[in-house]
C-alpha positions as CSV (number, residue, x, y, z in Angstrom):
1,M,-31.1,-12.4,10.5
2,L,-28.9,-13.0,7.9
3,E,-31.8,-14.2,5.7
4,N,-31.2,-11.1,3.4
5,V,-27.5,-11.9,2.4
6,D,-26.5,-13.6,-0.8
7,W,-23.6,-15.8,0.4
8,D,-22.6,-16.1,-3.4
9,N,-22.8,-12.8,-3.7
10,M,-20.3,-11.9,-0.7
11,L,-18.0,-14.6,-1.7
12,G,-17.4,-13.1,-4.7
13,A,-17.0,-9.9,-3.3
14,T,-14.6,-11.0,-0.1
15,W,-11.9,-12.7,-3.4
16,E,-12.8,-8.9,-5.3
17,T,-11.2,-7.1,-1.7
18,L,-8.1,-9.9,-1.7
19,Y,-7.5,-9.9,-5.2
20,M,-7.5,-5.8,-5.3
21,S,-5.6,-5.6,-2.0
22,G,-3.2,-8.2,-2.9
23,V,-2.4,-7.0,-6.2
24,A,-1.6,-3.5,-4.9
25,I,0.2,-4.2,-1.6
26,F,2.7,-6.2,-4.3
27,F,3.3,-3.5,-6.6
28,T,3.1,-0.6,-3.3
29,F,6.0,-2.5,-1.8
30,F,8.3,-2.2,-4.7
31,F,7.6,0.7,-5.7
32,G,7.4,2.7,-2.2
33,I,10.6,0.9,-1.6
34,A,11.7,2.5,-5.2
35,L,10.5,6.1,-4.1
36,G,11.7,5.5,-0.3
37,L,15.3,4.5,-1.5
38,I,15.0,7.7,-3.9
39,L,14.1,10.3,-1.4
40,F,16.5,9.4,1.0
41,L,19.7,8.4,-0.9
42,S,18.9,11.7,-2.7
43,S,18.2,13.4,0.9
44,K,22.0,15.8,2.4
45,G,24.8,13.7,3.3
46,Q,23.9,10.5,1.1
47,L,24.8,8.4,-1.7
48,W,23.3,9.4,-4.0
49,E,22.7,13.8,-2.9
50,N,20.9,15.9,-5.3
51,K,18.9,18.5,-3.9
52,V,16.8,18.7,-7.3
53,V,15.9,15.0,-7.1
54,N,14.8,15.3,-3.4
55,S,12.8,18.1,-4.2
56,I,11.0,16.9,-7.0
57,T,10.5,13.4,-5.4
58,S,9.3,14.7,-1.6
59,A,7.0,17.2,-3.9
60,F,5.3,14.2,-5.8
61,V,5.3,11.8,-2.6
62,N,3.5,14.6,-0.4
63,I,1.1,15.3,-3.2
64,F,-0.1,12.3,-4.2
65,R,-0.2,11.0,-0.2
66,S,-2.3,14.1,1.1
67,V,-5.4,14.0,-2.0
68,P,-7.8,12.1,-0.2
69,F,-8.2,8.8,-1.8
70,I,-12.2,9.4,-3.4
71,I,-11.2,12.4,-5.2
72,L,-8.3,10.6,-6.2
73,I,-9.9,7.7,-8.1
74,I,-11.8,10.3,-9.9
75,L,-9.4,12.1,-10.9
76,L,-7.4,9.0,-12.4
77,I,-10.7,8.3,-14.3
78,P,-9.2,9.4,-17.7
79,F,-5.7,7.5,-17.1
80,T,-7.9,4.7,-16.2
81,T,-10.0,4.4,-19.1
82,A,-7.2,5.4,-21.0
83,I,-4.9,2.2,-20.1
84,L,-7.8,-0.3,-19.1
85,G,-10.6,1.2,-21.5
86,T,-12.7,1.1,-18.3
87,M,-13.2,2.4,-14.8
88,L,-15.3,0.4,-13.2
89,G,-14.2,-3.9,-11.6
90,P,-11.2,-4.7,-9.6
91,N,-9.0,-3.9,-11.9
92,A,-9.9,-0.3,-12.6
93,A,-9.3,0.2,-8.7
94,L,-5.8,-1.3,-9.3
95,P,-4.2,2.5,-10.9
96,A,-5.4,4.5,-8.0
97,L,-4.7,2.3,-5.1
98,I,-1.2,1.9,-6.0
99,I,-0.8,5.3,-7.0
100,G,-2.3,6.5,-3.4
101,S,-0.7,4.5,-1.7
102,S,3.0,4.0,-3.1
103,P,3.2,7.4,-1.6
104,F,2.5,6.9,1.8
105,Y,4.8,3.9,2.0
106,A,7.6,5.5,0.5
107,R,7.7,8.1,3.2
108,L,7.7,4.5,5.9
109,V,10.4,3.1,3.7
110,E,12.7,6.6,4.0
111,I,11.6,6.1,8.1
112,G,12.9,2.8,8.2
113,L,16.0,3.9,5.6
114,R,17.3,6.7,8.2
115,E,17.0,4.4,11.4
116,V,19.6,2.0,10.2
117,D,23.0,2.3,12.0
118,K,25.2,4.4,10.0
119,G,28.6,2.6,11.7
120,V,27.4,-0.2,9.7
121,V,27.0,1.8,6.6
122,E,30.6,3.4,7.1
123,A,31.9,-0.3,8.2
124,A,30.7,-1.5,4.2
125,R,32.4,1.5,2.5
126,S,35.5,0.6,4.5
127,M,35.4,-2.7,3.6
128,G,35.3,-1.6,-0.4
129,A,31.9,-2.1,-0.8
130,N,30.1,-0.2,-4.3
131,Q,26.4,1.7,-3.9
132,G,25.1,-1.6,-5.5
133,H,25.8,-3.8,-2.5
134,I,25.5,-1.0,0.1
135,I,22.2,-0.7,-1.4
136,F,20.8,-4.2,-0.9
137,K,23.3,-5.4,1.0
138,V,23.3,-3.4,4.1
139,L,20.4,-1.2,3.5
140,L,17.6,-2.9,2.6
141,P,18.3,-5.8,5.0
142,E,19.1,-3.7,7.9
143,S,16.2,-1.7,7.6
144,M,13.9,-5.1,6.0
145,P,11.8,-5.1,9.7
146,A,10.8,-1.8,9.1
147,L,9.9,-2.5,5.6
148,V,7.8,-5.0,6.5
149,S,5.8,-3.3,9.4
150,G,5.7,-0.1,7.2
151,I,3.7,-2.7,4.1
152,T,1.4,-4.1,6.9
153,V,0.3,-0.7,8.2
154,T,0.0,0.2,4.3
155,G,-1.6,-2.7,3.6
156,I,-4.6,-2.4,6.3
157,L,-4.8,0.7,4.6
158,L,-5.0,-0.4,0.9
159,V,-8.2,-2.6,2.6
160,S,-10.0,0.4,3.2
161,F,-8.8,1.9,-0.3
162,T,-11.0,-0.9,-1.8
163,A,-14.0,-0.5,0.3
164,M,-13.8,3.3,-0.9
165,A,-13.2,2.4,-4.4
166,G,-16.3,0.3,-4.3
167,V,-18.2,2.8,-3.9
168,I,-17.7,3.9,-7.5
169,G,-17.8,0.3,-8.5
170,A,-15.3,-1.5,-8.2
171,G,-16.5,-4.4,-7.0
172,G,-15.5,-6.1,-3.4
173,L,-17.2,-5.8,0.1
174,G,-17.3,-1.9,-0.3
175,D,-19.5,-2.0,-3.7
176,L,-21.7,-5.0,-1.7
177,A,-21.9,-3.5,1.2
178,F,-23.2,-0.1,-0.4
179,R,-25.1,-1.6,-3.0
180,D,-26.7,-4.3,-1.5
181,G,-26.4,-2.6,2.4
182,F,-26.8,1.2,2.1
183,Q,-29.2,1.2,-1.0
184,R,-31.5,-1.9,-0.8
185,N,-31.7,-1.2,2.9
186,S,-30.1,-4.5,4.1
187,P,-27.9,-4.0,7.5
188,D,-27.2,-7.5,7.3
189,V,-25.6,-7.4,4.6
190,T,-23.3,-4.2,5.6
191,L,-22.6,-5.6,8.9
192,V,-21.6,-9.3,7.5
193,A,-19.4,-6.9,5.2
194,T,-17.8,-5.4,7.8
195,V,-16.9,-8.5,9.8
196,I,-15.6,-10.0,7.0
197,T,-13.3,-7.0,5.8
198,L,-12.1,-6.6,10.1
199,V,-11.1,-10.8,9.7
200,I,-9.1,-9.9,6.5
201,V,-7.2,-6.6,8.3
202,F,-6.8,-9.4,11.6
203,I,-5.3,-11.9,9.3
204,L,-3.0,-9.0,7.1
205,Q,-1.7,-7.2,10.6
206,G,-0.9,-11.3,12.4
207,I,0.6,-12.1,9.6
208,G,3.1,-8.4,9.3
209,D,4.0,-8.7,13.4
210,V,4.6,-12.7,12.7
211,L,7.1,-11.8,9.8
212,T,8.5,-8.6,11.7
213,R,9.5,-11.2,15.0
214,N,11.3,-13.5,12.8
215,I,13.3,-10.5,10.5
216,D,14.1,-8.5,13.2
217,K,17.6,-10.1,14.9
218,R,18.5,-7.7,17.5
């Protein structure tokens, strides 16, 4: 049944998908936390309350979170080509992956920060904690279970994004399923690529669930 599957190509495509997903998750985690902190801290009643900053950041997040990923890739072709010299290959997919997922994760970070007990923050303030201590020793640690859960959801989203990126030449399992599976009428290639993608998703979800349980001390 799987006689049309080139396992060397399948292995290479799997590594490309893992590479794109891993690098994008890493940068999305930090950029998303930065955006989420700005959204939360600049909102009404928070440490950096600033309506203008909050509105601009919120607009940026909403715009890039709402643009369909396949369209975002096309829109970012000039930017990607300018910084990388090409729009093909796994590296060329990274700008769109990071820019497309960071705003999504930023909203999850904002939600996680809003769930932090205000009493804990007020207690830290009453003990003389400065803004840096409140952010890095209270808000982020207290919201860490939500942050890990959020990056797990975002990581799974990124795996699906890599499949879409593959359709326009980024490589990975999506590219292999489209090029060798669909275009060459080899459904077994598409089937194997799909199964491997699902395995990656299940592993990501399992790792995220374990980390969340271990971090959450409630």
